[in-house]
Structure formats: structure tokens, C-alpha cells
PDB file of N, CA, C and O in Angstrom:
ATOM      1  N   MET A   1      -1.531   2.571   8.518  1.00  0.00           N
ATOM      2  CA  MET A   1      -2.768   2.919   9.435  1.00  0.00           C
ATOM      3  C   MET A   1      -3.218   1.562  10.164  1.00  0.00           C
ATOM      4  O   MET A   1      -3.586   1.633  11.337  1.00  0.00           O
ATOM      5  N   PRO A   2      -3.200   0.409   9.544  1.00  0.00           N
ATOM      6  CA  PRO A   2      -3.576  -0.857  10.277  1.00  0.00           C
ATOM      7  C   PRO A   2      -2.822  -0.908  11.509  1.00  0.00           C
ATOM      8  O   PRO A   2      -3.447  -1.030  12.563  1.00  0.00           O
ATOM      9  N   ARG A   3      -1.540  -0.830  11.517  1.00  0.00           N
ATOM     10  CA  ARG A   3      -0.794  -0.995  12.790  1.00  0.00           C
ATOM     11  C   ARG A   3      -1.087   0.088  13.892  1.00  0.00           C
ATOM     12  O   ARG A   3      -1.059  -0.232  15.080  1.00  0.00           O
ATOM     13  N   ALA A   4      -1.351   1.301  13.510  1.00  0.00           N
ATOM     14  CA  ALA A   4      -1.808   2.426  14.442  1.00  0.00           C
ATOM     15  C   ALA A   4      -3.084   1.927  14.990  1.00  0.00           C
ATOM     16  O   ALA A   4      -3.269   2.003  16.204  1.00  0.00           O
ATOM     17  N   LEU A   5      -3.992   1.418  14.203  1.00  0.00           N
ATOM     18  CA  LEU A   5      -5.323   1.082  14.847  1.00  0.00           C
ATOM     19  C   LEU A   5      -5.231  -0.156  15.770  1.00  0.00           C
ATOM     20  O   LEU A   5      -5.985  -0.266  16.737  1.00  0.00           O
ATOM     21  N   GLU A   6      -4.316  -1.070  15.468  1.00  0.00           N
ATOM     22  CA  GLU A   6      -4.045  -2.163  16.399  1.00  0.00           C
ATOM     23  C   GLU A   6      -3.512  -1.731  17.750  1.00  0.00           C
ATOM     24  O   GLU A   6      -3.855  -2.224  18.825  1.00  0.00           O
ATOM     25  N   THR A   7      -2.650  -0.770  17.580  1.00  0.00           N
ATOM     26  CA  THR A   7      -2.144  -0.159  18.841  1.00  0.00           C
ATOM     27  C   THR A   7      -3.088   0.580  19.753  1.00  0.00           C
ATOM     28  O   THR A   7      -3.006   0.387  20.966  1.00  0.00           O
ATOM     29  N   ILE A   8      -3.984   1.420  19.251  1.00  0.00           N
ATOM     30  CA  ILE A   8      -4.956   2.048  19.957  1.00  0.00           C
ATOM     31  C   ILE A   8      -6.009   1.037  20.520  1.00  0.00           C
ATOM     32  O   ILE A   8      -6.665   1.281  21.533  1.00  0.00           O
ATOM     33  N   GLN A   9      -6.122  -0.099  19.802  1.00  0.00           N
ATOM     34  CA  GLN A   9      -7.329  -0.911  20.202  1.00  0.00           C
ATOM     35  C   GLN A   9      -6.729  -2.115  21.242  1.00  0.00           C
ATOM     36  O   GLN A   9      -7.472  -2.998  21.667  1.00  0.00           O
ATOM     37  N   TRP A  10      -5.494  -2.047  21.545  1.00  0.00           N
ATOM     38  CA  TRP A  10      -4.834  -3.122  22.413  1.00  0.00           C
ATOM     39  C   TRP A  10      -5.611  -3.299  23.680  1.00  0.00           C
ATOM     40  O   TRP A  10      -5.778  -4.414  24.174  1.00  0.00           O
ATOM     41  N   LYS A  11      -6.114  -2.131  24.239  1.00  0.00           N
ATOM     42  CA  LYS A  11      -6.713  -2.171  25.486  1.00  0.00           C
ATOM     43  C   LYS A  11      -8.306  -2.142  25.195  1.00  0.00           C
ATOM     44  O   LYS A  11      -8.802  -1.286  24.462  1.00  0.00           O
ATOM     45  N   ASP A  12      -9.037  -3.118  25.813  1.00  0.00           N
ATOM     46  CA  ASP A  12     -10.454  -3.141  25.681  1.00  0.00           C
ATOM     47  C   ASP A  12     -11.152  -1.884  26.315  1.00  0.00           C
ATOM     48  O   ASP A  12     -11.589  -1.970  27.463  1.00  0.00           O
ATOM     49  N   THR A  13     -11.263  -0.784  25.639  1.00  0.00           N
ATOM     50  CA  THR A  13     -11.680   0.388  26.346  1.00  0.00           C
ATOM     51  C   THR A  13     -12.386   1.324  25.284  1.00  0.00           C
ATOM     52  O   THR A  13     -12.010   1.369  24.112  1.00  0.00           O
ATOM     53  N   ASP A  14     -13.328   1.991  25.733  1.00  0.00           N
ATOM     54  CA  ASP A  14     -13.992   3.060  24.830  1.00  0.00           C
ATOM     55  C   ASP A  14     -13.623   4.432  25.270  1.00  0.00           C
ATOM     56  O   ASP A  14     -14.400   5.375  25.124  1.00  0.00           O
ATOM     57  N   GLU A  15     -12.355   4.564  25.847  1.00  0.00           N
ATOM     58  CA  GLU A  15     -11.875   5.787  26.390  1.00  0.00           C
ATOM     59  C   GLU A  15     -11.416   6.699  25.000  1.00  0.00           C
ATOM     60  O   GLU A  15     -11.416   7.929  25.060  1.00  0.00           O
ATOM     61  N   PHE A  16     -11.095   6.099  23.967  1.00  0.00           N
ATOM     62  CA  PHE A  16     -10.771   6.850  22.791  1.00  0.00           C
ATOM     63  C   PHE A  16     -11.567   6.508  21.596  1.00  0.00           C
ATOM     64  O   PHE A  16     -11.831   5.334  21.339  1.00  0.00           O
ATOM     65  N   GLN A  17     -11.975   7.531  20.824  1.00  0.00           N
ATOM     66  CA  GLN A  17     -12.792   7.393  19.676  1.00  0.00           C
ATOM     67  C   GLN A  17     -11.706   7.279  18.405  1.00  0.00           C
ATOM     68  O   GLN A  17     -10.820   8.115  18.223  1.00  0.00           O
ATOM     69  N   THR A  18     -11.885   6.309  17.703  1.00  0.00           N
ATOM     70  CA  THR A  18     -10.969   5.968  16.565  1.00  0.00           C
ATOM     71  C   THR A  18     -11.806   6.143  15.285  1.00  0.00           C
ATOM     72  O   THR A  18     -13.017   5.932  15.218  1.00  0.00           O
ATOM     73  N   GLU A  19     -11.062   6.531  14.335  1.00  0.00           N
ATOM     74  CA  GLU A  19     -11.545   6.587  12.977  1.00  0.00           C
ATOM     75  C   GLU A  19     -10.406   6.322  11.890  1.00  0.00           C
ATOM     76  O   GLU A  19      -9.318   6.898  11.908  1.00  0.00           O
ATOM     77  N   GLU A  20     -10.736   5.523  11.089  1.00  0.00           N
ATOM     78  CA  GLU A  20      -9.748   5.111  10.040  1.00  0.00           C
ATOM     79  C   GLU A  20      -9.830   6.161   8.840  1.00  0.00           C
ATOM     80  O   GLU A  20     -10.890   6.653   8.454  1.00  0.00           O
ATOM     81  N   LYS A  21      -8.696   6.412   8.355  1.00  0.00           N
ATOM     82  CA  LYS A  21      -8.712   7.374   7.152  1.00  0.00           C
ATOM     83  C   LYS A  21      -7.875   6.689   6.088  1.00  0.00           C
ATOM     84  O   LYS A  21      -6.660   6.551   6.229  1.00  0.00           O
ATOM     85  N   SER A  22      -8.593   6.224   4.932  1.00  0.00           N
ATOM     86  CA  SER A  22      -7.809   5.458   3.947  1.00  0.00           C
ATOM     87  C   SER A  22      -6.545   6.330   3.428  1.00  0.00           C
ATOM     88  O   SER A  22      -5.499   5.753   3.130  1.00  0.00           O
ATOM     89  N   SER A  23      -6.662   7.621   3.335  1.00  0.00           N
ATOM     90  CA  SER A  23      -5.576   8.437   2.931  1.00  0.00           C
ATOM     91  C   SER A  23      -4.267   8.101   3.609  1.00  0.00           C
ATOM     92  O   SER A  23      -3.176   8.247   3.059  1.00  0.00           O
ATOM     93  N   LEU A  24      -4.452   7.607   4.932  1.00  0.00           N
ATOM     94  CA  LEU A  24      -3.113   7.232   5.642  1.00  0.00           C
ATOM     95  C   LEU A  24      -2.604   5.901   5.517  1.00  0.00           C
ATOM     96  O   LEU A  24      -1.565   5.550   6.077  1.00  0.00           O
ATOM     97  N   ASN A  25      -3.396   5.047   4.701  1.00  0.00           N
ATOM     98  CA  ASN A  25      -2.915   3.581   4.478  1.00  0.00           C
ATOM     99  C   ASN A  25      -1.823   3.593   3.526  1.00  0.00           C
ATOM    100  O   ASN A  25      -1.814   4.445   2.638  1.00  0.00           O
ATOM    101  N   PRO A  26      -0.889   2.719   3.626  1.00  0.00           N
ATOM    102  CA  PRO A  26       0.233   2.576   2.664  1.00  0.00           C
ATOM    103  C   PRO A  26      -0.173   2.096   1.308  1.00  0.00           C
ATOM    104  O   PRO A  26      -1.276   1.556   1.218  1.00  0.00           O
ATOM    105  N   LEU A  27       0.567   2.221   0.247  1.00  0.00           N
ATOM    106  CA  LEU A  27       0.321   1.859  -1.181  1.00  0.00           C
ATOM    107  C   LEU A  27      -0.046   0.450  -1.066  1.00  0.00           C
ATOM    108  O   LEU A  27       0.582  -0.360  -0.382  1.00  0.00           O
ATOM    109  N   ASP A  28      -1.267   0.139  -1.880  1.00  0.00           N
ATOM    110  CA  ASP A  28      -1.629  -1.141  -2.092  1.00  0.00           C
ATOM    111  C   ASP A  28      -0.880  -1.825  -3.185  1.00  0.00           C
ATOM    112  O   ASP A  28      -1.021  -1.418  -4.339  1.00  0.00           O
ATOM    113  N   LYS A  29      -0.066  -2.866  -2.908  1.00  0.00           N
ATOM    114  CA  LYS A  29       0.716  -3.438  -3.962  1.00  0.00           C
ATOM    115  C   LYS A  29       0.042  -4.641  -4.533  1.00  0.00           C
ATOM    116  O   LYS A  29       0.599  -5.340  -5.380  1.00  0.00           O
ATOM    117  N   GLY A  30      -1.155  -4.886  -4.075  1.00  0.00           N
ATOM    118  CA  GLY A  30      -2.012  -5.922  -4.731  1.00  0.00           C
ATOM    119  C   GLY A  30      -1.261  -7.314  -4.586  1.00  0.00           C
ATOM    120  O   GLY A  30      -0.965  -7.806  -3.497  1.00  0.00           O
ATOM    121  N   ASP A  31      -0.967  -7.937  -5.933  1.00  0.00           N
ATOM    122  CA  ASP A  31      -0.300  -9.188  -5.929  1.00  0.00           C
ATOM    123  C   ASP A  31       0.983  -9.231  -5.362  1.00  0.00           C
ATOM    124  O   ASP A  31       1.431 -10.283  -4.907  1.00  0.00           O
ATOM    125  N   PHE A  32       1.712  -8.014  -5.349  1.00  0.00           N
ATOM    126  CA  PHE A  32       2.936  -7.988  -4.820  1.00  0.00           C
ATOM    127  C   PHE A  32       3.073  -7.526  -3.293  1.00  0.00           C
ATOM    128  O   PHE A  32       4.115  -7.033  -2.864  1.00  0.00           O
ATOM    129  N   ALA A  33       2.082  -7.701  -2.615  1.00  0.00           N
ATOM    130  CA  ALA A  33       1.887  -7.240  -1.223  1.00  0.00           C
ATOM    131  C   ALA A  33       2.941  -7.979  -0.440  1.00  0.00           C
ATOM    132  O   ALA A  33       3.185  -9.177  -0.586  1.00  0.00           O
ATOM    133  N   GLY A  34       3.601  -7.093   0.480  1.00  0.00           N
ATOM    134  CA  GLY A  34       4.664  -7.823   1.272  1.00  0.00           C
ATOM    135  C   GLY A  34       6.010  -8.020   0.649  1.00  0.00           C
ATOM    136  O   GLY A  34       6.943  -8.502   1.292  1.00  0.00           O
ATOM    137  N   LYS A  35       6.114  -7.654  -0.585  1.00  0.00           N
ATOM    138  CA  LYS A  35       7.286  -7.926  -1.328  1.00  0.00           C
ATOM    139  C   LYS A  35       8.114  -6.612  -1.532  1.00  0.00           C
ATOM    140  O   LYS A  35       7.545  -5.543  -1.753  1.00  0.00           O
ATOM    141  N   GLU A  36       9.393  -6.719  -1.456  1.00  0.00           N
ATOM    142  CA  GLU A  36      10.128  -5.595  -1.791  1.00  0.00           C
ATOM    143  C   GLU A  36      10.274  -5.396  -3.255  1.00  0.00           C
ATOM    144  O   GLU A  36      10.049  -6.304  -4.054  1.00  0.00           O
ATOM    145  N   LEU A  37      10.644  -4.232  -3.595  1.00  0.00           N
ATOM    146  CA  LEU A  37      10.655  -3.877  -5.215  1.00  0.00           C
ATOM    147  C   LEU A  37      11.907  -4.833  -5.785  1.00  0.00           C
ATOM    148  O   LEU A  37      11.863  -5.246  -6.944  1.00  0.00           O
ATOM    149  N   GLU A  38      12.893  -5.121  -5.004  1.00  0.00           N
ATOM    150  CA  GLU A  38      13.902  -5.968  -5.658  1.00  0.00           C
ATOM    151  C   GLU A  38      13.384  -7.365  -5.881  1.00  0.00           C
ATOM    152  O   GLU A  38      13.839  -8.030  -6.811  1.00  0.00           O
ATOM    153  N   GLU A  39      12.453  -7.850  -5.075  1.00  0.00           N
ATOM    154  CA  GLU A  39      11.829  -9.169  -5.239  1.00  0.00           C
ATOM    155  C   GLU A  39      10.844  -9.125  -6.485  1.00  0.00           C
ATOM    156  O   GLU A  39      10.768 -10.081  -7.257  1.00  0.00           O
ATOM    157  N   VAL A  40      10.163  -8.077  -6.627  1.00  0.00           N
ATOM    158  CA  VAL A  40       9.161  -7.807  -7.725  1.00  0.00           C
ATOM    159  C   VAL A  40       9.970  -7.789  -9.002  1.00  0.00           C
ATOM    160  O   VAL A  40       9.493  -8.311 -10.010  1.00  0.00           O
ATOM    161  N   LYS A  41      11.256  -7.177  -9.028  1.00  0.00           N
ATOM    162  CA  LYS A  41      12.012  -7.155 -10.166  1.00  0.00           C
ATOM    163  C   LYS A  41      12.350  -8.419 -10.663  1.00  0.00           C
ATOM    164  O   LYS A  41      12.378  -8.544 -11.887  1.00  0.00           O
ATOM    165  N   ASP A  42      12.643  -9.494  -9.869  1.00  0.00           N
ATOM    166  CA  ASP A  42      12.852 -10.831 -10.196  1.00  0.00           C
ATOM    167  C   ASP A  42      11.604 -11.567 -10.549  1.00  0.00           C
ATOM    168  O   ASP A  42      11.670 -12.456 -11.399  1.00  0.00           O
ATOM    169  N   LEU A  43      10.508 -11.285  -9.991  1.00  0.00           N
ATOM    170  CA  LEU A  43       9.303 -11.925 -10.219  1.00  0.00           C
ATOM    171  C   LEU A  43       8.697 -11.655 -11.443  1.00  0.00           C
ATOM    172  O   LEU A  43       8.150 -12.555 -12.079  1.00  0.00           O
ATOM    173  N   ASP A  44       8.745 -10.405 -11.869  1.00  0.00           N
ATOM    174  CA  ASP A  44       8.035 -10.015 -13.035  1.00  0.00           C
ATOM    175  C   ASP A  44       8.867  -8.771 -13.641  1.00  0.00           C
ATOM    176  O   ASP A  44       8.584  -7.591 -13.432  1.00  0.00           O
ATOM    177  N   PRO A  45       9.960  -9.246 -14.439  1.00  0.00           N
ATOM    178  CA  PRO A  45      10.829  -8.145 -14.921  1.00  0.00           C
ATOM    179  C   PRO A  45      10.103  -7.291 -15.936  1.00  0.00           C
ATOM    180  O   PRO A  45      10.479  -6.127 -16.080  1.00  0.00           O
ATOM    181  N   GLU A  46       9.098  -7.761 -16.653  1.00  0.00           N
ATOM    182  CA  GLU A  46       8.501  -6.902 -17.704  1.00  0.00           C
ATOM    183  C   GLU A  46       7.589  -5.801 -17.009  1.00  0.00           C
ATOM    184  O   GLU A  46       7.574  -4.651 -17.448  1.00  0.00           O
ATOM    185  N   TRP A  47       6.861  -6.171 -15.956  1.00  0.00           N
ATOM    186  CA  TRP A  47       6.116  -5.100 -15.207  1.00  0.00           C
ATOM    187  C   TRP A  47       6.873  -4.263 -14.589  1.00  0.00           C
ATOM    188  O   TRP A  47       6.537  -3.079 -14.567  1.00  0.00           O
ATOM    189  N   TYR A  48       8.029  -4.680 -13.967  1.00  0.00           N
ATOM    190  CA  TYR A  48       9.037  -3.943 -13.378  1.00  0.00           C
ATOM    191  C   TYR A  48       9.648  -2.773 -14.277  1.00  0.00           C
ATOM    192  O   TYR A  48       9.904  -1.658 -13.822  1.00  0.00           O
ATOM    193  N   ALA A  49       9.837  -3.120 -15.493  1.00  0.00           N
ATOM    194  CA  ALA A  49      10.363  -2.310 -16.552  1.00  0.00           C
ATOM    195  C   ALA A  49       9.201  -1.221 -16.905  1.00  0.00           C
ATOM    196  O   ALA A  49       9.506  -0.080 -17.252  1.00  0.00           O
ATOM    197  N   GLN A  50       8.002  -1.604 -16.806  1.00  0.00           N
ATOM    198  CA  GLN A  50       7.011  -0.528 -16.885  1.00  0.00           C
ATOM    199  C   GLN A  50       6.990   0.440 -15.763  1.00  0.00           C
ATOM    200  O   GLN A  50       6.748   1.631 -15.961  1.00  0.00           O
ATOM    201  N   LEU A  51       7.250  -0.071 -14.537  1.00  0.00           N
ATOM    202  CA  LEU A  51       7.310   0.747 -13.369  1.00  0.00           C
ATOM    203  C   LEU A  51       8.440   1.867 -13.608  1.00  0.00           C
ATOM    204  O   LEU A  51       8.279   3.081 -13.485  1.00  0.00           O
ATOM    205  N   GLU A  52       9.513   1.255 -13.944  1.00  0.00           N
ATOM    206  CA  GLU A  52      10.648   2.207 -14.130  1.00  0.00           C
ATOM    207  C   GLU A  52      10.471   3.243 -15.275  1.00  0.00           C
ATOM    208  O   GLU A  52      10.987   4.358 -15.210  1.00  0.00           O
ATOM    209  N   GLN A  53       9.758   2.846 -16.271  1.00  0.00           N
ATOM    210  CA  GLN A  53       9.384   3.971 -17.284  1.00  0.00           C
ATOM    211  C   GLN A  53       8.367   4.941 -16.863  1.00  0.00           C
ATOM    212  O   GLN A  53       8.427   6.100 -17.272  1.00  0.00           O
ATOM    213  N   ASP A  54       7.514   4.579 -16.138  1.00  0.00           N
ATOM    214  CA  ASP A  54       6.295   5.466 -15.632  1.00  0.00           C
ATOM    215  C   ASP A  54       5.892   5.001 -14.256  1.00  0.00           C
ATOM    216  O   ASP A  54       4.939   4.250 -14.050  1.00  0.00           O
ATOM    217  N   PRO A  55       6.754   5.545 -13.246  1.00  0.00           N
ATOM    218  CA  PRO A  55       6.389   5.010 -11.803  1.00  0.00           C
ATOM    219  C   PRO A  55       5.204   5.581 -11.290  1.00  0.00           C
ATOM    220  O   PRO A  55       4.560   4.923 -10.473  1.00  0.00           O
ATOM    221  N   PHE A  56       4.777   6.798 -11.667  1.00  0.00           N
ATOM    222  CA  PHE A  56       3.554   7.467 -11.155  1.00  0.00           C
ATOM    223  C   PHE A  56       2.286   6.744 -11.605  1.00  0.00           C
ATOM    224  O   PHE A  56       1.369   6.571 -10.802  1.00  0.00           O
ATOM    225  N   TYR A  57       2.208   6.303 -12.906  1.00  0.00           N
ATOM    226  CA  TYR A  57       0.885   5.782 -13.404  1.00  0.00           C
ATOM    227  C   TYR A  57       0.834   4.295 -13.503  1.00  0.00           C
ATOM    228  O   TYR A  57      -0.237   3.738 -13.748  1.00  0.00           O
ATOM    229  N   THR A  58       2.000   3.585 -13.315  1.00  0.00           N
ATOM    230  CA  THR A  58       1.947   2.128 -13.528  1.00  0.00           C
ATOM    231  C   THR A  58       1.296   1.538 -12.221  1.00  0.00           C
ATOM    232  O   THR A  58       1.769   1.742 -11.103  1.00  0.00           O
ATOM    233  N   ARG A  59       0.217   0.823 -12.453  1.00  0.00           N
ATOM    234  CA  ARG A  59      -0.595   0.263 -11.349  1.00  0.00           C
ATOM    235  C   ARG A  59      -0.033  -1.170 -10.938  1.00  0.00           C
ATOM    236  O   ARG A  59       0.236  -2.015 -11.791  1.00  0.00           O
ATOM    237  N   PHE A  60       0.120  -1.375  -9.622  1.00  0.00           N
ATOM    238  CA  PHE A  60       0.506  -2.705  -9.252  1.00  0.00           C
ATOM    239  C   PHE A  60      -0.701  -3.658  -9.509  1.00  0.00           C
ATOM    240  O   PHE A  60      -1.848  -3.366  -9.172  1.00  0.00           O
ATOM    241  N   PRO A  61      -0.338  -4.881 -10.165  1.00  0.00           N
ATOM    242  CA  PRO A  61      -1.341  -5.852 -10.422  1.00  0.00           C
ATOM    243  C   PRO A  61      -2.326  -6.183  -9.326  1.00  0.00           C
ATOM    244  O   PRO A  61      -1.892  -6.830  -8.373  1.00  0.00           O
ATOM    245  N   GLY A  62      -3.528  -5.842  -9.337  1.00  0.00           N
ATOM    246  CA  GLY A  62      -4.499  -6.055  -8.243  1.00  0.00           C
ATOM    247  C   GLY A  62      -4.393  -5.013  -7.130  1.00  0.00           C
ATOM    248  O   GLY A  62      -5.022  -5.112  -6.076  1.00  0.00           O
ATOM    249  N   GLY A  63      -3.585  -4.035  -7.413  1.00  0.00           N
ATOM    250  CA  GLY A  63      -3.361  -2.906  -6.439  1.00  0.00           C
ATOM    251  C   GLY A  63      -3.589  -1.518  -6.954  1.00  0.00           C
ATOM    252  O   GLY A  63      -4.551  -1.292  -7.689  1.00  0.00           O
ATOM    253  N   GLU A  64      -2.743  -0.572  -6.599  1.00  0.00           N
ATOM    254  CA  GLU A  64      -2.995   0.705  -7.137  1.00  0.00           C
ATOM    255  C   GLU A  64      -1.674   1.313  -7.576  1.00  0.00           C
ATOM    256  O   GLU A  64      -0.593   0.787  -7.308  1.00  0.00           O
ATOM    257  N   SER A  65      -1.802   2.423  -8.251  1.00  0.00           N
ATOM    258  CA  SER A  65      -0.397   3.194  -8.697  1.00  0.00           C
ATOM    259  C   SER A  65      -0.197   4.226  -7.653  1.00  0.00           C
ATOM    260  O   SER A  65      -1.032   4.487  -6.788  1.00  0.00           O
ATOM    261  N   TYR A  66       0.954   4.796  -7.783  1.00  0.00           N
ATOM    262  CA  TYR A  66       1.325   5.961  -6.912  1.00  0.00           C
ATOM    263  C   TYR A  66       0.266   7.167  -7.123  1.00  0.00           C
ATOM    264  O   TYR A  66      -0.067   7.901  -6.193  1.00  0.00           O
ATOM    265  N   ARG A  67      -0.187   7.286  -8.334  1.00  0.00           N
ATOM    266  CA  ARG A  67      -1.146   8.323  -8.511  1.00  0.00           C
ATOM    267  C   ARG A  67      -2.453   8.070  -7.781  1.00  0.00           C
ATOM    268  O   ARG A  67      -3.067   8.966  -7.202  1.00  0.00           O
ATOM    269  N   ASP A  68      -2.854   6.786  -7.839  1.00  0.00           N
ATOM    270  CA  ASP A  68      -4.019   6.428  -7.034  1.00  0.00           C
ATOM    271  C   ASP A  68      -3.866   6.758  -5.579  1.00  0.00           C
ATOM    272  O   ASP A  68      -4.782   7.239  -4.912  1.00  0.00           O
ATOM    273  N   LEU A  69      -2.737   6.495  -5.138  1.00  0.00           N
ATOM    274  CA  LEU A  69      -2.414   6.750  -3.702  1.00  0.00           C
ATOM    275  C   LEU A  69      -2.514   8.228  -3.311  1.00  0.00           C
ATOM    276  O   LEU A  69      -3.038   8.582  -2.255  1.00  0.00           O
ATOM    277  N   ILE A  70      -2.035   9.002  -4.130  1.00  0.00           N
ATOM    278  CA  ILE A  70      -2.076  10.510  -3.999  1.00  0.00           C
ATOM    279  C   ILE A  70      -3.540  10.989  -3.953  1.00  0.00           C
ATOM    280  O   ILE A  70      -3.965  11.790  -3.121  1.00  0.00           O
ATOM    281  N   GLN A  71      -4.333  10.366  -5.020  1.00  0.00           N
ATOM    282  CA  GLN A  71      -5.717  10.844  -5.108  1.00  0.00           C
ATOM    283  C   GLN A  71      -6.634  10.319  -4.016  1.00  0.00           C
ATOM    284  O   GLN A  71      -7.793  10.735  -4.019  1.00  0.00           O
ATOM    285  N   ARG A  72      -6.293   9.542  -3.176  1.00  0.00           N
ATOM    286  CA  ARG A  72      -7.282   9.085  -2.203  1.00  0.00           C
ATOM    287  C   ARG A  72      -7.261   9.772  -1.016  1.00  0.00           C
ATOM    288  O   ARG A  72      -8.050   9.477  -0.118  1.00  0.00           O
TER     289      ARG A  72
END
């Protein structure tokens, strides 16, 4: 959603009304923001093992779980 908002705001105009919806934002990976899962696996293998065991409920440190994402 952040990228879409930047796109609509590129032109200084009030021609379009914009509204942000948090349900369209990507998963908040918290401390692992900007990292691919392969990188996370190398950085924190213990946490990654938890993610493999329970991907739906395992919360990213400082972020959210896939369950959180679905519920917002």
C-alpha cells in the first residue's frame, strides 16, 4: 500500500481522494523488515525453526504473524 499511495500522490493535486487501508499493507516483518526468509534463516535459525513448525502463529520479532495479517 505505501507504494500505491506514493504513486497517487506524485502529482500535487486534490483531483483524487485517497484513503489508506491497513488491510492492504504487506506483512510487518518487524526486526526482519527488508530481508528475505533465506536471510532470516541464517540470521536467527532458532526463530526460523519456530516459523517452520507453526507459520500461521509465529510472530516476527517486533512485527506480526500471518494470523495477525489476516485479522486486520
